[in-house]
SELUM-238636 format. One record per residue: residue number from 1; residue in three letters; chain; x, y, z of N, C-alpha, C in turn. Coordinates in steps of 0.02 Angstrom, whole numbers, padded with zeros to 5 digits. Atoms other than C-alpha are relative to their C-alpha. Example, Ala and Ser with C-alpha at 12.3 -4.5 7.8 and 13.67 -1.06 7.14 Angstrom:
% residues 2
R 1 Ala A 00045 -00059 00000 00615 -00225 00390 00045 00060 00000
R 2 Ser A -00042 -00059 -00003 00684 -00053 00357 -00039 00055 00037
//
This chain:
% residues 176
R 1 Met A 00042 -00058 00009 -04045 00026 -06946 00044 00059 -00020
R 2 Asn A -00042 -00057 00018 -03986 00182 -07027 -00008 00054 00052
R 3 Arg A -00006 -00054 -00050 -03942 00334 -06927 -00063 00044 00003
R 4 Thr A 00060 -00043 00003 -04096 00435 -06982 -00057 -00032 00039
R 5 Ile A 00054 00036 -00034 -04217 00302 -06917 00013 00000 00076
R 6 Val A -00017 00000 -00072 -04126 00290 -06749 -00014 00069 00030
R 7 Ile A 00012 -00067 -00026 -04133 00479 -06726 -00075 00014 00003
R 8 Ala A 00072 -00010 00001 -04317 00483 -06775 -00034 -00037 00057
R 9 Leu A 00028 00039 -00056 -04358 00343 -06651 00017 00031 00067
R 10 Ala A -00020 -00032 -00063 -04261 00429 -06512 -00041 00063 00012
R 11 Ala A 00040 -00061 -00007 -04352 00593 -06545 -00072 -00017 00017
R 12 Ala A 00069 00020 -00014 -04521 00504 -06546 -00008 -00024 00072
R 13 Leu A 00003 00024 -00069 -04484 00415 -06382 00007 00058 00050
R 14 Phe A -00008 -00059 -00044 -04426 00579 -06303 -00066 00039 00002
R 15 Ala A 00063 -00038 00003 -04584 00668 -06362 -00055 -00036 00038
R 16 Ala A 00050 00039 -00036 -04693 00527 -06296 00011 00004 00075
R 17 Gly A -00016 -00005 -00071 -04604 00533 -06129 -00019 00066 00030
R 18 Thr A 00019 -00065 -00027 -04627 00718 -06108 -00074 00010 -00003
R 19 Gly A 00073 -00004 00004 -04807 00701 -06163 -00032 -00033 00060
R 20 Ile A 00027 00036 -00058 -04838 00575 -06026 00011 00042 00064
R 21 Ala A -00014 -00040 -00060 -04754 00687 -05896 -00046 00060 00003
R 22 Ser A 00043 -00059 -00002 -04856 00838 -05948 -00073 -00018 00004
R 23 Ala A 00070 00021 -00003 -05016 00735 -05950 -00023 -00011 00072
R 24 Ala A 00019 00008 -00070 -05012 00720 -05760 -00050 00054 00017
R 25 Pro A 00052 -00049 -00014 -05168 00804 -05694 00026 00057 00045
R 26 Lys A -00018 -00059 -00039 -05140 00980 -05630 -00058 00017 00046
R 27 Pro A 00055 -00019 -00045 -05239 01042 -05480 -00044 00053 -00034
R 28 Arg A 00047 -00045 00033 -05394 01129 -05543 -00055 00021 00049
R 29 Ala A 00058 -00025 -00038 -05526 01237 -05462 -00063 -00013 -00041
R 30 Asp A 00064 00008 00035 -05708 01202 -05503 -00056 00023 00046
R 31 Ala A 00058 -00028 -00034 -05881 01258 -05452 -00020 -00039 00063
R 32 Ser A 00020 00039 -00059 -05905 01115 -05328 00036 00023 00063
R 33 Met A -00038 -00025 -00058 -05778 01201 -05216 -00034 00059 00034
R 34 Tyr A 00030 -00060 -00028 -05887 01354 -05189 -00076 00005 -00006
R 35 Arg A 00072 -00004 00009 -06065 01331 -05253 -00036 -00029 00060
R 36 Gly A 00040 00023 -00056 -06185 01320 -05107 00037 -00009 00065
R 37 Lys A -00041 00007 -00060 -06046 01327 -04978 00005 00066 00037
R 38 Glu A -00013 -00060 -00041 -06018 01449 -04836 00065 00032 -00025
R 39 Ala A -00057 -00036 00028 -05892 01583 -04886 00067 -00025 00026
R 40 Gly A -00063 00023 -00028 -05755 01525 -04768 00019 -00069 -00025
R 41 Glu A -00012 00068 00026 -05773 01344 -04824 00021 00003 -00074
R 42 Ala A -00016 -00007 00072 -05770 01397 -05008 00070 00029 -00009
R 43 Gly A -00066 -00029 00005 -05618 01507 -04983 00054 -00050 00018
R 44 Arg A -00049 00050 -00023 -05527 01370 -04890 00011 -00053 -00053
R 45 Ala A -00006 00051 00052 -05564 01241 -05026 00040 00027 -00059
R 46 Leu A -00037 -00030 00056 -05500 01360 -05160 00073 00011 00019
R 47 Leu A -00069 -00010 -00022 -05344 01401 -05058 00039 -00066 00001
R 48 Asp A -00034 00065 00000 -05304 01217 -05038 00023 -00019 -00071
R 49 Val A -00019 00012 00070 -05304 01201 -05229 00054 00049 -00021
R 50 Ala A -00049 -00051 00018 -05209 01365 -05249 00070 -00018 00026
R 51 Leu A -00065 00019 -00028 -05071 01301 -05136 00033 -00054 -00043
R 52 Lys A -00027 00052 00045 -05050 01148 -05247 00020 00032 -00067
R 53 Gln A -00016 -00033 00063 -05054 01259 -05402 00063 00042 00006
R 54 Ala A -00059 -00042 -00011 -04919 01369 -05326 00065 -00039 -00007
R 55 Gly A -00060 00041 00007 -04797 01224 -05329 00054 00025 00046
R 56 Lys A -00057 -00022 -00040 -04625 01279 -05270 00014 00074 -00008
R 57 Gly A -00011 -00071 00011 -04642 01460 -05326 -00007 00040 00064
R 58 Ser A 00003 -00036 -00064 -04600 01573 -05179 -00051 00057 -00001
R 59 Trp A 00048 -00055 00002 -04700 01724 -05236 -00071 -00027 00001
R 60 Glu A 00066 00031 00002 -04847 01612 -05274 -00020 -00026 00068
R 61 Arg A 00014 00027 -00067 -04834 01525 -05105 -00014 00056 00050
R 62 Ile A 00013 -00057 -00044 -04824 01693 -05017 -00070 00028 -00013
R 63 Gly A 00068 -00023 00017 -04982 01746 -05110 -00053 -00043 00033
R 64 Val A 00047 00047 -00032 -05072 01591 -05048 00004 00009 00076
R 65 Gly A -00008 -00010 -00072 -04999 01614 -04873 -00034 00064 00023
R 66 Arg A 00032 -00064 -00016 -05060 01795 -04874 -00076 -00010 00005
R 67 Ala A 00073 00011 -00001 -05237 01739 -04916 -00021 -00041 00061
R 68 Tyr A 00014 00038 -00061 -05234 01608 -04778 00005 00046 00061
R 69 Tyr A -00015 -00040 -00059 -05158 01729 -04652 -00053 00055 00011
R 70 Leu A 00047 -00056 -00006 -05272 01878 -04688 -00072 -00024 -00001
R 71 Gly A 00068 00027 00005 -05423 01766 -04719 -00023 -00038 00061
R 72 Gly A 00022 00032 -00062 -05428 01698 -04543 00031 -00068 00014
R 73 Phe A -00035 00064 -00010 -05318 01544 -04563 00074 00015 00012
R 74 Lys A -00068 -00024 -00014 -05162 01619 -04483 00051 -00057 00005
R 75 Ala A -00048 00055 -00010 -05082 01454 -04434 00023 -00029 -00067
R 76 Glu A -00018 00027 00066 -05087 01390 -04614 00044 00049 -00037
R 77 Gly A -00042 -00050 00032 -05018 01554 -04681 00069 00004 00031
R 78 Gln A -00064 -00003 -00035 -04883 01559 -04549 00044 -00059 -00017
R 79 Ala A -00038 00060 00017 -04832 01381 -04590 00033 00009 -00069
R 80 Ile A -00029 -00012 00066 -04805 01432 -04772 00058 00049 00006
R 81 Phe A -00053 -00050 -00009 -04704 01585 -04720 00062 -00030 00034
R 82 Asp A -00055 00031 -00037 -04599 01485 -04597 00040 -00047 -00046
R 83 Ala A -00035 00047 00046 -04560 01352 -04728 00043 00038 -00049
R 84 Leu A -00040 -00040 00047 -04502 01486 -04849 00060 00032 00035
R 85 Leu A -00054 -00035 -00035 -04400 01584 -04722 00053 -00047 00028
R 86 Asn A -00048 00049 -00028 -04319 01427 -04650 00037 -00038 -00054
R 87 Gly A -00035 00032 00055 -04267 01367 -04822 00038 00051 -00041
R 88 Lys A -00035 -00046 00045 -04173 01444 -04966 -00052 00048 -00029
R 89 His A 00048 -00050 00024 -04260 01606 -05012 00037 00063 -00023
R 90 Glu A -00026 -00064 00024 -04234 01774 -05095 -00016 00054 00051
R 91 Asp A 00014 -00058 -00043 -04227 01941 -05004 -00071 00025 -00012
R 92 Ser A 00067 -00024 00015 -04387 01988 -05094 -00055 -00040 00034
R 93 Asp A 00049 00041 -00037 -04477 01844 -05007 -00009 00028 00071
R 94 Val A 00003 -00030 -00067 -04434 01922 -04838 -00043 00063 -00003
R 95 Tyr A 00036 -00063 00008 -04502 02089 -04900 -00075 -00013 -00009
R 96 Arg A 00071 00015 00013 -04665 02013 -04963 -00035 -00026 00063
R 97 Ile A 00030 00025 -00062 -04696 01921 -04800 -00008 00057 00050
R 98 Ala A 00006 -00059 -00044 -04661 02081 -04703 -00061 00041 -00019
R 99 Arg A 00059 -00037 00023 -04794 02166 -04809 -00065 -00032 00025
R 100 Val A 00060 00035 -00025 -04920 02033 -04758 -00011 00017 00073
R 101 Tyr A 00006 -00018 -00071 -04884 02064 -04574 -00023 00072 00008
R 102 Gln A 00019 -00071 -00003 -04898 02252 -04603 -00075 00006 -00016
R 103 Glu A 00070 -00003 00020 -05064 02227 -04692 -00046 -00028 00053
R 104 Ala A 00039 00030 -00054 -05125 02120 -04547 -00001 00043 00063
R 105 Gly A -00002 -00043 -00059 -05088 02263 -04427 00050 -00024 00051
R 106 Glu A -00050 00029 -00046 -04939 02170 -04351 00068 00032 -00013
R 107 Trp A -00061 -00038 00013 -04806 02304 -04363 00061 -00029 00036
R 108 Glu A -00057 00027 -00037 -04697 02225 -04229 00028 -00063 -00032
R 109 Arg A -00025 00058 00037 -04685 02067 -04335 00030 00022 -00067
R 110 Ala A -00022 -00023 00066 -04661 02163 -04498 00067 00036 00004
R 111 Lys A -00059 -00043 -00005 -04527 02284 -04438 00066 -00037 -00005
R 112 Pro A -00066 00033 00006 -04383 02161 -04410 00012 -00030 -00069
R 113 Leu A -00009 00028 00067 -04415 02080 -04579 00016 00056 -00050
R 114 Phe A -00016 -00056 00043 -04417 02249 -04666 00072 00022 00011
R 115 Asp A -00068 -00021 -00015 -04256 02297 -04577 00051 -00050 -00027
R 116 Arg A -00043 00052 00027 -04178 02132 -04626 00007 00008 -00076
R 117 Tyr A -00002 -00010 00073 -04224 02162 -04808 00043 00061 -00018
R 118 Leu A -00038 -00061 00016 -04154 02340 -04807 00074 -00008 00015
R 119 Ala A -00071 00012 -00015 -03991 02280 -04728 00033 -00035 -00059
R 120 Ser A -00027 00036 00058 -03968 02166 -04879 -00008 00039 -00065
R 121 Asn A 00015 -00038 00061 -04033 02294 -05005 00002 00075 00016
R 122 Pro A -00005 -00068 -00026 -03968 02463 -04943 -00014 00055 -00051
R 123 Asp A 00012 -00051 00051 -03996 02553 -05109 -00066 -00009 -00037
R 124 Asp A 00065 00010 00031 -04173 02496 -05149 -00044 00061 00016
R 125 Glu A 00033 -00064 -00014 -04248 02670 -05164 -00075 -00008 00013
R 126 Lys A 00072 00010 -00011 -04428 02609 -05176 -00012 -00035 00067
R 127 Gly A 00007 00035 -00063 -04408 02488 -05031 00015 00045 00060
R 128 Leu A -00017 -00047 -00054 -04323 02620 -04923 -00058 00048 00013
R 129 Ala A 00055 -00047 -00008 -04466 02742 -04955 -00062 -00034 00028
R 130 Glu A 00060 00035 -00025 -04604 02614 -04928 00007 -00017 00074
R 131 Val A -00010 00017 -00071 -04529 02552 -04765 00001 00064 00042
R 132 Gly A 00001 -00064 -00035 -04498 02732 -04714 -00072 00024 00012
R 133 Ala A 00070 -00019 -00008 -04682 02766 -04745 -00033 -00039 00056
R 134 Tyr A 00029 00040 -00055 -04730 02623 -04630 00025 00024 00068
R 135 Tyr A -00025 -00028 -00063 -04615 02691 -04495 -00037 00064 00018
R 136 Leu A 00035 -00064 -00013 -04696 02863 -04512 -00072 -00013 00021
R 137 Leu A 00070 00016 -00017 -04871 02789 -04508 -00006 -00031 00070
R 138 His A 00000 00030 -00067 -04822 02700 -04347 00033 00046 00052
R 139 Gly A -00021 -00050 -00048 -04759 02859 -04266 00075 00011 00008
R 140 Asp A -00072 -00009 -00006 -04570 02848 -04291 00025 00044 -00058
R 141 Arg A -00018 -00047 00053 -04539 03004 -04394 00075 00004 -00012
R 142 Ala A -00073 -00005 00007 -04352 03009 -04360 00027 -00057 -00043
R 143 Arg A -00022 00058 00040 -04324 02832 -04429 -00027 00006 -00071
R 144 Ala A 00029 -00008 00066 -04442 02867 -04573 00041 00048 -00043
R 145 Glu A -00037 -00051 00038 -04347 03022 -04625 00071 -00022 -00016
R 146 Gln A -00065 00029 00017 -04181 02929 -04616 -00007 -00043 -00063
R 147 Leu A 00011 00043 00058 -04251 02803 -04739 -00018 00040 -00062
R 148 Phe A 00016 -00043 00057 -04325 02939 -04850 00065 00032 -00026
R 149 Asp A -00064 -00030 00021 -04154 03025 -04852 00040 -00049 -00043
R 150 Arg A -00038 00051 00037 -04070 02864 -04908 -00032 -00014 -00068
R 151 Ser A 00036 00014 00062 -04204 02833 -05038 00013 00055 -00052
R 152 Phe A -00008 -00055 00047 -04189 03006 -05116 00072 00011 -00019
R 153 Gln A -00070 -00003 00019 -04000 02999 -05112 00014 -00053 -00054
R 154 Ala A -00010 00054 00049 -04007 02834 -05209 -00031 00018 -00067
R 155 Ser A 00035 -00017 00062 -04132 02901 -05337 -00051 00056 00013
R 156 Pro A 00045 -00055 -00015 -04207 03075 -05316 -00058 00009 -00048
R 157 Asp A 00054 -00009 00049 -04318 03057 -05469 -00045 -00062 -00006
R 158 Glu A 00041 00061 00001 -04404 02891 -05426 -00071 00017 00026
R 159 Leu A 00070 -00018 -00015 -04592 02927 -05431 -00027 -00039 00059
R 160 Trp A 00032 00041 -00051 -04644 02780 -05321 00030 00011 00069
R 161 Ala A -00030 -00016 -00064 -04521 02825 -05184 -00028 00067 00025
R 162 Thr A 00027 -00066 -00019 -04578 03007 -05184 -00073 -00007 00022
R 163 Leu A 00071 00010 -00016 -04760 02951 -05183 -00009 -00036 00067
R 164 Ala A 00005 00036 -00064 -04733 02830 -05037 00011 00048 00058
R 165 Ala A -00014 -00049 -00054 -04658 02970 -04932 -00058 00049 00006
R 166 Ala A 00057 -00047 -00001 -04797 03091 -04981 -00061 -00032 00032
R 167 Asp A 00057 00037 -00029 -04929 02961 -04940 00004 -00001 00076
R 168 Ala A -00008 00008 -00073 -04859 02934 -04766 -00013 00065 00037
R 169 Tyr A 00011 -00065 -00033 -04858 03119 -04723 -00074 00019 -00001
R 170 Leu A 00071 -00014 00005 -05041 03123 -04775 -00042 -00056 00033
R 171 Asn A 00031 00056 -00035 -05079 02967 -04670 -00034 -00049 -00047
R 172 Val A 00024 00048 00049 -05105 02860 -04824 00051 -00056 -00005
R 173 Lys A -00044 00058 00006 -05033 02685 -04831 00029 -00001 -00071
R 174 Pro A -00029 00001 00067 -04909 02671 -04977 -00031 -00054 -00044
R 175 Glu A 00026 00048 00048 -04969 02583 -05133 00052 -00056 -00009
R 176 Glu A -00045 00058 00007 -04896 02408 -05150 00001 -00024 -00071
//
């Protein structure tokens, strides 16, 4: 066989192989998961598919975990968070999970994760201001103002940091 035919056959076999791999069915949501079902059952069915759709993506898995956790399925959400935190993860994963706890009204669970994130990211002006806002909203003005000081020293012209601090003084939760 000449070289051109061999290369063409190899390319065709490769393309066929990748076509077979990509033909594997992907998890899909459909109307049978929610039509005529009680809201909690419908949400749960959709979340089960969403978790499969999330694959190994940490942000995606945190999003699904958030929905479970805040939607009344705390154990399932916590299991997702624990798996992420106990494995290889990014600092931003810690921050996102802390936000879920904060949103759930669980400041005592959120605080150590926020502090852990800030220890690893001491110059994140937006993170410093947002976490400072949460401290202020939970009554710790001294700690909040320390974080605001650090934020504004890192970047005094960062709109979102300034806005997070302003929000907190007006008893408004910072925008995420």
